[in-house]
N, C-alpha and C positions, 0 to 999 in steps of 0.2 A: 216612561215619561217622553213625550214627542219632543224631538230636537227642534230648537228655535231657528226659524228660517233666517238666513243671512241676506234674503232679497228683499226690497223693497220698491215700491212704485211711487214716484213723486209727480203730483199734478199741479201745475198752475190752475188758477180758479177762472179769472175773467176771460170769457170768449174760449176757454178750453173746456172747463165744466159747466159754466154758466154763460147764458147769452147776455152779454153786457157786463157792466161794472158794478161788483158787489158794494163797493165804497159809495158808489152814485146811489144805489138802492137804499143804503142806510141813511145817506143824506136827504134823499126824498122822503122817506118815511119820518124822519126827525122834523123836517120842514112841515109835513101835513100835520103834525102833532104840535106845532107851534113853538118848536125849540128854538128856531131862528128865522130870520126875516128872507124875502125873495132876493134882496141884494146879496145876502150872505151866501145862498145856495147857487146863484149867478156866479160868483167869483169862484166858488168851489168846482163848478162845472167846467168853467173856462180852464181852471188849473188841472183838472182831470184829464180833459181832452188834450191838452198841450203834453201832459205826462205821458199818454197812451201813445201820442204820435211822434213823440221825439225819440231819439237814440239814447242810449245810456251814458253817452258822454256829455250830454247836456246837463251839467251839475247845476246850473242856476234854476233850470226848469224843475229838476229833482226837488231842489230845496224849496221852491214855491209850492211844489204839490205837497211836500211834507207839512209845511205850515198850514195849507188849507186843509188837510186831512187830520190834523191834530186840533186845529182851532175850534173846529165845531163839536168835538166831544169834550174838549177841555171845560172844567168847572161842573161837569154833570156826575150824578152819583152811578158808580159802575153798576149797581143793582139796577137802576132805572134802564140803563143802556143795554144790559143784558136781556131784561124783559122785552125791550123794544126790538132787539135783534131776534128774538124767537118769532115775534109778530112779523118783522120783515122778511125772515125766511119764509113764513107761510104765505105771505100776501105777494113777495116780489120774486124771491129767488127761486122756491120751489117750481113754479110755474116756467121758469127759465132754464131749467136744467138741460143739458144735452143727454138725452137718455142714452144714446150710443156710448158717450164717454163714461157715464155711470156704469154701463155693462162691461167696459174694459176694466174698470176699478174693481167690479164684483168679481171678474174673471180672476183678477191678481189674488182677491181675499180667498177665493175658493180653492186656490193653490197654495194657501197657507202663508202667503206674502203679506207684508204690511203695505198700507196705503196710507200716504200723507199728502195732505194739501200744503202747498207753498206758495204764498201770496203776499203781495204789497198791502192787501187790505188789513184791517186790525185784526190781531191775533183772536180777540173774543168772538168776532164775526165768523172768521174761518173755523174755529173750534165748534160754534154752532152748527155750521154746515157738515163739518166731518163727524159730529155726534149724530145728526139727524140721518145722515147716510150709512152710518154704521162703519165708517173708516176708523183707521188706528188713531189718527190725530191730526193736528194742523199747526203750522208754524206762520206767522204773519208779523206785520209791524205791531210793535209794542208801545203803548203809552204810559208814561210813569203814573203811578196811582199813589196818592197820599190821603190817608185816612177815608178809604173807600170813595175817593173821587178823583176823575181824571185830571191830571194837572194840566193836559194840553202840550205837554212836551214829550218828544219821543223817547223812549227808553233804547238807546243805541241808535242804529241807522234804519231808514226804511228798507224794507225786504225787496230790494229790486236789483237786477243785474247780478253782478258778482257776489252781491250779499246772499242770494238765494243758493249759489254755489257753496258759500262758506257755511251756510245754515245747514245744507243736507250733509256736509262732511262732518260737522258737529254731530248730527243726529247718527250718522253711520258709526262714528266713534263711540258713542253712548249705548247703541242698541246692538253693534256687532254686525252691522251690515257690510258686505263686500260691494262696493260701488261699481265694480267692473261687472257684477251679476244684477245690478239693479237697473231700474227703468225710469225715464223721465218723459213728460208730456207737456207741450206747450203750444200756443198759437203765435207767439211773438219772437221775433228775432232779438228782442231785447233779454229773452232768456236763454240765449246760446250758452252762457256760462253753466246754467242749470242743465241743459241737454247734454253738454259735452262733458259734465262731471261723472256721467254713469257710462255703462257699457252699452246700454240699449236705449237710446234716445228716440223719440217719435214726434211727429208733428200732427197737431189737431187743429183744423180750421186755420192753416197758416196764412200769415201775411205774405207778401210777395218776396220779401228778402228771405224769411225763413224757408218758403217753399223751394226757392232756388237752392239754398244751402241743403236742404234735405234730399233734393233731387240729385245734387252733386255727390252727397256723402252716401246715397242708398239707404236713407232712413225711411221707415214706414211713414206714409201721409194718410191721415183719416181727415176726410172733409164732410161733415155732417150738414153743412149749410144747404138749404133749399135751393138758393140761387147761387150755383157756382159760376160766377160772371167769368172769371178767368179761365176756367175751363171750357166754357162755352166759346170764348174769344180765341183762346189759343188753340184749343182742340183741333180744329180745321186746318189752321197753319202749320202745326206741328206735323200732323198727317201728311200735308203736302210736301214739307221738308224731308219727311221719312221717305216718302215715294220718290222724290228726286234723287235722295242719297242712294236709295236702292238701285236706280237706273244707272248711277255713276260708278258704283262698285262693281268691279270685273266679276263676272261668274266664272266658276271653275268649270272648265271642259271636261267632259266624261270621257 
């Protein structure tokens, strides 16, 4: 019998695995199918943008996003939302996958390592993505279910910031993973708790703060975006600085 691997790779979803916001795709699909009004989705989009742009210390913004994220599924049948989630995966999520990120995940699977999605998006949507891609599983934000209907209230906290680190520690204990041997991937500095909870963190399509942190720590950086504006902007400047530094460093005499 093959020995169970003690290694796992944990992937953030939005802008790490998928171009854009999974929760926004879900909201857009629900709006197009008449689940709520244009005003409803406008409030949700604003909350989503603020949540993505703020740091994890902005608790009032996180709470506002929590309410927006749970309000629009509240009162709906779980079976209906799951069916809708399958449609939204095909319509919006699948075309927006970062194929290079998927390749990294498949490499882990090929080595016998587990692959988990870890996201603030709803658990059910995250599980659909993981199942479609053949990953081990997914953990996301949970909404309380009563009699097969979403209540609109969170079951616990939104999976963001330190909550992601807590979640993978619980997974590690449950499945016997050695976090020092595990991997994590994210695009956002808000996921630093997730990244630093493992022995092998990596940045994918990093924001400016995460890029600086990754460079300082020597973490691998994968940037799959076509328009690498920062690289084009900073590349020549960094080259000039390096050239000047080389001239200033005394050369060893032979």
